[in-house]
C-alpha positions in Angstrom: 54.5 14.3 90.7 55.7 14.9 94.3 59.3 14.0 93.3 59.1 16.5 90.5 57.9 19.3 92.8 60.4 18.3 95.4 63.2 18.4 92.9 62.0 21.8 91.6 62.0 23.2 95.2 65.5 21.9 95.8 66.8 23.5 92.6 65.2 26.8 93.5 66.7 26.8 97.0 70.2 25.9 95.5 69.9 28.8 93.0 69.0 31.3 95.7 71.6 30.1 98.3 74.5 29.5 95.9 74.1 32.6 93.8 76.4 33.7 91.0 79.4 35.9 90.4 79.9 38.1 87.3 83.1 39.9 86.4 83.2 42.5 83.6 85.8 45.0 82.5 84.8 48.4 84.0 87.7 50.9 83.3 91.1 50.9 81.6 93.7 53.7 81.6 97.1 54.0 79.9 99.8 56.7 80.4 102.4 55.6 77.8 103.3 59.1 76.6 105.3 60.0 79.8 108.9 59.0 80.7 108.9 57.0 83.9 110.3 53.9 85.7 107.9 51.1 86.7 108.2 50.2 90.4 105.8 47.3 90.3 102.2 46.2 90.2 99.7 47.3 92.8 96.1 46.0 93.5 93.2 47.2 95.6 89.6 45.9 95.9 86.8 48.2 96.8 83.7 46.4 98.1 80.2 47.8 98.1 77.2 46.2 99.8 73.9 46.9 98.1 71.2 47.9 100.5 67.7 49.4 100.4 69.1 52.9 100.1 72.0 52.4 97.7 75.6 51.3 97.9 77.6 51.3 101.1 81.4 51.1 101.5 83.9 51.1 98.7 86.9 53.1 97.6 88.4 54.6 94.5 91.5 55.6 92.6 92.9 57.4 95.7 92.8 54.1 97.6 94.7 52.4 94.8 97.3 55.1 95.0 97.5 54.8 98.8 98.0 51.0 98.4 100.9 51.8 96.0 102.5 54.2 98.5 102.4 51.4 101.1 104.4 49.1 98.8 106.5 51.7 97.0 107.2 54.8 99.1 108.7 56.7 96.1 105.6 56.2 93.9 104.4 59.3 91.9 101.4 57.8 90.2 99.6 54.6 89.1 99.2 54.0 85.4 97.9 51.3 83.1 94.9 51.0 85.5 92.3 48.3 85.0 89.2 48.0 87.0 87.0 44.8 86.9 83.5 44.9 88.3 82.5 41.8 90.2 78.9 41.2 91.2 78.0 38.5 93.7 74.3 37.7 94.0 72.6 35.4 96.5 68.8 35.6 96.6 67.7 39.1 97.1 71.1 40.3 98.3 74.1 41.4 96.3 77.6 42.7 96.8 79.6 44.6 94.2 83.4 44.8 94.2 85.7 46.8 92.0 89.1 45.0 91.6 91.7 47.7 90.6 95.2 47.0 89.4 97.9 49.1 87.8 101.6 49.9 87.6 103.2 52.0 90.3 105.6 54.5 88.6 108.2 57.1 89.4 108.6 59.9 86.9 112.2 60.6 85.6 
């Protein structure tokens, strides 16, 4: 009986300490109707910490465009954007990230 309770306690501790990660598609955009040259792929990860009063930190599309400008100074826009939502949980704490990727383009 004591071994069973001890094993259960260990399993509960492992579940709360190890946590889990979930990734789900969150957003997708395509701009195939325009005439442009693809400069390359660009990525940006916005991380939010979940606290008592909401989400803290992060970023958005402008951050993805800024990341594209760092790699490709002639970039006009980022198209074919995909955003994956990643949630990491550990006990009562969680962290959300949005992994953004797209194609940096230059209009002709």
